[in-house]
N, C-alpha and C positions, 0 to 999 in steps of 0.2 A: 504494500499500500504506499505509494509515493516514495518508496525507498529504492534507490538504484541497486542493481545487482552488482556484486563485486567483480565479476568477470575477469578474464585474464588480460586485459588491456584494451580496450576500445573506448576508453573514456576520452572525452573531447577536451576537458580542462586540464591545464598544466598543474593545477594545485592538488594538494593532498585530499583524497576522498575522506569524508567523515565516516568513522566506524563507531560502532557501539562499544562502550567500555565494558570490560569484564573483570571478574575477580577469580582468585584461586578457588574459592568455594564453588563457583559456577563450573570451572573445569572439572573439579572433583565430582560434582553432581552429574555432569555430562557423562563421565566415565562410568559412574555407578548405574546410570540408566542404560548401559550397554553400547553407548556410542563412543566415537573416538574424536580426537582433535589432533591437528597437525600444525607445528610452528611454520609460519610463512617468513617471518623476519624477527631476528632477535638482535638488538643493539644494547649498549649500556643504558640507553634512555627509554626504550620501549620494546614491547613484544607484540607481534601480530600473529593471531592464531585463526586457522579455519576450524570451525566446529563442523564435524562430519557425521553422517548417519553411520549406523553400525556396518554398513556395506562400504563406507569410505567416501560417499558422495558429499561434497561440501554443501552445507546448509546455511551457514552464516560465517561472517568474518568479524572478529572482535580484536580489540587492542587494549593495552594498558601501559601506563607509565609508572605504575606502582613497582618499586624495587622487589617486593615480595613476589609479585606476579611474574616479573621478568626472571627471577631466580628459579621459581617453580617451573616455568617453561624450559629454561635452560637445562635444569637437572632431570626433568621428566620427559624430555623430547623423545619422540618415537625413534626407533632405530636400534 
């Protein structure tokens, strides 16, 4: 509803797309529900994560600048 899809690059603007902020608790809840998440970008200042279905299909993209979230993503990344 009025929200652009995060797609793999076809955005027209040169600016950063706004993503919904997330928490460590949300990632843990996502996993407990049987779904998976995949890191897209991890820097010292932010982490971007794709929330995926249990089959691996990306459903949403979220981000956070919270140091606890960044460290969680860094230490719990898939692979």
